[in-house]
N, C-alpha and C positions, 0 to 999 in steps of 0.2 A: 504494500500500500504506500502511496505517496501523497503527502499533504502539500497544499499550495494555497497561498493567499494572493489573489489578484486584485489590483486596484479597480474601482468601479469603472474607470475609463476603458478597461478592457472590453466592456460591452460594445463599445463603438469600433473596436478593432475586429480582426478576423475571428469568427466564431469558433474556429478550431482550437482556440486557446481555452475554451471552457466547455464546448459540446462533448458529452460523454463522461463528464466528471460528476461525482456525487456531491450534492450540496450539503455542507456541514451545519449550516444554520439557516433559519428562515430569512427570506428576503421580504422586507416590509415596505409598504408604500408610504406616501406622505401622511396618511391618517393612522399609521401604526397598525395597519392590517396586513396579514400575511398574504403575499401574492404567489410565492413559491415556498414550499415547506422543506425542511431539512430531510435528507434521505432521498429526494428525487434525483434521478439521473437527468442532467440538463440536456435538452435537445435544441435544435435550431429554431423550433417553433416557440421557444421560450424567450426569444430575443425581444419581442414587443413588451412583454411584462417586465423584463429586466430594464429596458430603456425607460419605461414609465416610472419604475420604482427608483431608478438612479441610485443604486447602493454605493456606499463609500468604498466597500471592498467585498470580494467574494471569497468565502472560505470553502475550499474544494478538496475532495478526496479522489484520487485516481486509483482504481483497482488494478492490481497486478494479476497475472495468471495464477490461479490457485486461490484467489480471494472470492468470497461469496457475499453478495449484498444482503442487507438485513431482512428484507421481505422474503427473499428466496430461502435464507437460512431459517427463518421462523416457520415457513411452510414445511421444510424438511424435518425440523425437530418436532413440530406438532404431529406429523405423520408417524414419527417413531414413538411418541408418547401415547398416542391414542390407542385405546384398546376397545374391546367389544362394548357396544352401547354408547359410543361417543363418536363425534365427527368434528372436523375442524372447519371453521369459517375462514375465508380469505383475510389476509392481514389488513387491519385498519390502524393507521399511524404506526405501522411496523409491528403490531402485535396481533398474533393469530390466537383466536379464542377456540377452546374446545367446548362442545355443547353436548348435553345428554340426548340420546336418540329415543329414549323411552323412560317411563317412570321406574324407579328402582333404587337400590342402595349403592352408593359410590364406594369403590375400592381403590385405594391409593397405595402403591408400593413405595413406602416412605424411604427406604434405603436406596432404591434405584433413583428416586427423585433427587435425593441428596447427591448422588454420584453425577447426575446430569448437571446440577447446579454447581458442582465443584469445578466444572470446565469454565475457565475464565471467559467472561463476556456473555455467558448463557444464563438466562433466567426463565424458570418455569414455576408458576405458582398456582396452587389448586385449592379447592374447597377441602374441608376435613374428611379423612377416611371415615366411612360409616354414615355419611350424611344421606338422608332420604330426599330424592329430587324428582321433579316432574320432567317430562320431555321438554326440551328447549331451554332448560336451565344452563347457564354458563357455569362450567366446571373448572376451567383453567385458562390462564393466559400464558403465551409463549412468545418470547422475543429475545433478541440479543441487544446488549446495551451499547456496543459500538455500532457504527454505520455499516461495518462489514466485518467478517470473521474469516480466518483462514480455513481452507478445506480440511486441513489436518485437525483443527480444533472442532470443527463441525462434525467430523467423523467420530471423534472421541465422544461427543455428546450423543450422537446417534447410537453408538455401541452401548453406552451406559443405559440408554432408554430401552434398547431392544433386549438387554439382559433380563428385564422383568418379564416373567412368564405371563403372557396375555396382555402385555402393555402396562405401562406405569399407571394409567388411569382407565378405569372401566366402570360400567354400571350393571350391576346384577339385576335382571328384571324380577319383579315380584311374581311369585307363583300363586295361582288362584286356589289357595288352600281352604279346606273346610274346617270350621271351628265348632267344637261342642263344649258346652258349659254345664257343669253339675253344681247346683246351689244347695248347700245344706244349711240354710239359714232362713228364718222367717222374715219375709219382706212384705211391706204394705204394697197395695196395688200400684201406688205412685212410684215406690222404690223399684218395683219390678219393671215398670215401664221405662224408668230412667236407666236401669241396668241393661235391659235388652237394647235400648236405643244406643247406649254407649258402646256396647259390644258390636252392634251392627255397623256403626260408623267406623269403628276401628277396622273391622274386617273388610268392609266395602272399599276403603281407601286403598287397600292392597289388592283389590280385585277378587277377594275371597268371598266366602258365604258362611252363614251360621246355621247350625241345626236348631230345631226347637229346644229351648232351654229345659233341662231336666231339674225339677225341684223335688228334692227328696227329704225324708225325715231322718232321724238319727239311727234308724235300724241298720245294723252292719250289713245284713244280707242285701237290703235294697241299695245301699251305697255301693257295695261291691259289684252288684249286677249292673248298676248305672255306669260305673267306671269301665267295665268290660265292654258294654254295648257302645259307649262313646269312643273308646279306643279302636273298636272294630269298624266304626263307620266314619270317623273324622281323622283329619291330619294332625290337629292340635286339640288337646283336652285341657280345659280349665276347671279346677276344683275350687269353687268360690265359697267363702265363708268358713274357711278352716281355722282351727286353733293351731297354727303352724308351729308354735313353740312347744306344744304338748305332744310328746312321743306316743301317748295313748289316745290321741285324737281319733275319732271313729273313721274319718276319711283316710288318714294316714295308715291306720291299721288295716282297713279294708283294701287299700291299694296294695300293701305288702302281701295280704292274703290272696290277692288276685294274681300274684306273681311278678309284681313290678320290681324294678331295680332302682334304688336310690342313686341320684347323681349328686345332689347337693342340698343340704338344709341350711337356709339362711344365705342371703346374698349381701355382698359388701356395697349396698346402695341404700339411699333414703330419698323418697319413699320406696319401700320394697324390701327392707332388710329381713323381714320374717318370711319371705317366700320360700318354697321348696320346689325342687325340680326332680322328677322321676321319669322312668320310661316304662310303658306298659304296651305289650304287643307291638313293639317297635315304634310307638308313638310317644311324643313328649307330653308329660302331664305336669301342669304348673299349678301349684297350690298357692292361693292368694286370698287375702282378706277382702271382703266385699267392697270396702272403701277404695281399694285399688282400681275398681272399675269406674269409679266416679271422679277420680283425681285427674287433673289436666295432664299430669306427667308422673310416671312411676316406672319402676323396673319392668313392669308388664309391657309397656310400650316398646322398650328396647328388645325384649325377649321375642315378642310376636313379630316385630320387624325382621329380626334376624332369621326366624323360622321361615317367614314368607320370602326371604331372599335365598332360601335353599341352604342355609347354614345351620349346623347342629348346635344344640345347647350342651356342649361338652364341659367337663370340669375345668379344663384349661381356660376356655373362654370366660366362664363364669367367675373365675378368680381374677380376671383382668378388670372387672366392672368397678372395682374400687377407685380406679383413676377416673375422676370426674363423676364419682358416685353420689355426690350431693346434688340432687336434681332440683335446684332452686330455679327461680325465674330466669337467671342467666343461662340456664341449660335448655331453654325452650327450643333452640335450634336443633337439638338432638331428637326432638319429637316430631313426627309427621304433622302436617298442618291441620289435622282434625282436632288438635288439642284445645283450640280456643272455644270449641262448641261443647266441651265436655262438662261444663259446670264449674263449681267453685274449686279452688285449689287449697285443700286442707293442709295445715302445717304438720299434722301428725298422720300416721298410717291408720 
């Protein structure tokens, strides 16, 4: 690359002195409005605009063989970063944006992203890993900070991006799962309506559906039968109204009697610390206090989102929930946008 500063009088001379060069800073007119923006490759057709602006000087960059201009570089890096469920828009002001192709959960390979950004002059910035997004949502920006970059550096960034399996950035589409709920708690007609509406809104946002809610009494045989039927017909089972800290709770004991495997009792989150997770007939069963269905945000929202994204509720994942596990108002971005319609936000579980 070669830098050059030409006096403004060069506009009146042979155009060969500046045609083909990259403009390093905006050329402003007498009203301080930009008539030519930095990064453009000057062409003979720009002469009238240059004459009218009458700049004091021109700051120019000449590309050598093996140099790549910023727009072309952004396009290539964006293509390397983009994974399934994303696509790149053409650069605007030398920044290429990656956009979601469908509704789903964002996955970011954070280590590979850091490796790309370790290449001098390359910047790629994304939304957080695990964010729930709609189609058309901007997910990332890609640009180089200089006006051009060497082919060698660009290839380094591309190799770092392509080292990520499936791309640095992708969107997992939500699966249309079927949810069953078993409620072992007396609810008024109004509470039942609120509960079923809350469950329906959550499921519908992911494209799923709900089975008719099973309301049961404290009889162990009835609870066990309801759990087995739910696990046999649905993809996700919610056991609502449980006394989750009581190891002798009827629902928990009935679940074990039905042959379930315990995955974890108690989650490192609030609201949601008293939940438990088990597996019955190959289906996840989530034990939750009934207030968890009325809260604007709780552990349940993260759990069902992960399941709809086709990811398991394994012990390793559940142990990571402590980071960011205080789901206060500042954590609203972690919850799908149905949360505003779910009613009051209780301070306690």
